[in-house]
C-alpha positions, 0 to 999 in steps of 0.5 A: 207871440205874434200880434193879433190882427184886429182887421181880420178879426172884424172881417171874420165876424162880418163873414160869419154875420153874412153866413148866418143870414145866407143860411137863414134864407136857405133855411126858409127855402128848405122849409118852403120846399117841404110845405110846397110839396105838402100842397102838391101831395094833397092836390094829387090825393084829392085828384086821385080820390075823385078819379077813383070815385068817378070811374065806379059808376061807369063800371057799374053801368057797364055791367062789369060783374060787380055785386048788388051794392055796385062795388067790386072786391077792391072798392069794397075796401074803401073807408066810406064805401064809395069805390075808394081804396083804403086811405092806407094804400093811397097814402103809402103810394100804392093807390091811384097812378097820380099818387104813384107818380109823385112817389116815383119822383121822391128820393125813396128808401134808396135815398137816390135822386129822383126826376122831379125839379124841386126848385125851392130845394135847389135854391136851398142847396145853392144858397147852403154852398154860398153860405158855407163858402162865406163861413169858411172864409170867416173861420179862415180869417179868424185863424189868420187874425190870431195866427192859429187854429181857431179852436180855442174857445166856444165862439171859435168851436161854434163857428168851426162846428157849424162849418163842419156840419155844413160841409158834411151835409153837403158832401153826403148830398153828393151821394145821397138825396138828404135834402129832406134834412135841409130844414133841421140840419141848417136850422142847427147850423143857424142856431150855432151861429147865433149862439156864437155871435150872441151868447159865446162871442169872444174877442180874438186872442192868444191860446192859454199855454195848455192849448199851444200844442200840435194836439189841438189840431188832432184832437179838436178836429177829429172831435168837431167831425165826429159831432158833425156826423152826430148832428146828422144822425140826430136829425135822422133819428127825430124824423125817424120818430115822426115817420114811424108814428106816421106809418103806424097811423096809416097802417090803421087807415088814418089820414095822412096828417104829415103829407110832406113826410113823403119826401122822407124815406121809411122809418127803417131806412132812416134807421139803417142810414143813422146807424152807419153814420153813427158807427163811423162817427163813434170811430172818430169819437174813440179817437178824440177820447184816446188823443185827448188822454195823450194830450192830457199826459203831455200837458198835465202829466196824467192821462186821466184825471176825472176832470168834468170834461173828460168824464163827459166825453166818456159818457158820450162814448159809453152812450153811442157804444150802448147804442151800436151794441144794443142795435147790433146784438140786442135787437134794439131797433125802431124807436128805441134805437132812435131815442138812444141816438137822440140821448147821445147827441143831447150828451154832446150838447150838454158837454159843449154848453152846460159843462163848459160854462158852469163847471170849473176844471182843467178845461175851463179855458173852452168857456166864454172869454178863453 
């Protein structure tokens, strides 16, 4: 076997550390984008409300054909009888021109890019690109150090997985304005890198015999990309739950307590996008299961042995199969579909962490110190 290049291994760890720092700053920038937009939305809403209230006395003085209370029909719909349109309409973007202008500048349900120059979001995306390039250098350096693909233990799975999530997110960003997901997606990437460096760190070393196969490249690469797509849909499903509750609150005439959610499309749009991405990821996970069985036959002489890792890989497949089937044929939409998607991703996390660390079996080499 070739010797381990300790110098390249050290460079790899430094690259991962620098990438984590850059992702941390990008995370802050994405969060700042949401916070600053929230303040802008509140200011526009306040200005629109004041302008609406100021117009009513003028119309009354001009004898514009209003009733004795001095309000026309649309003004009477106001929550406090002051010539103000219902808060639910204002918050949904159909009241005041100022609010309409803000709504027009967001991605909207189509998730296309708007015309607004969101400086914080642009900085966050730029930092994400930089961090991803640095992390890619770290992953490649690890591979050079060990003279193989760097997917032999949980440390390497975390760093490669974080890279895959970031790359998938950036690729999707070229077609859809998903910057509203940045805080959640980059936050998850940051957690993966911190976990790799703190909890799962493993020195550079050779693979155990069972992993010394070309099936490692095929099986693990598809599993990592599928998991990256599941990560995106997890973030979308979580936001869908918040947006759904917000929409119900606004429909009942309550004040908008989460104005930054204007950057996020409707719950239905999030659900539809999540469903399409989950369908693609499910195909990848099906291939992961199939190729894993073929690899098991090559390595251990059987396609299936009810090993803990194999069982949980199948459980994940069943959960997402149930999600796709229930939504497509049984009408499981809305929050139920979102919760199924979230449960599926929690199974992915459980399979990667708890199963790898605390369950012994033929796949125990994937744990710390593999």
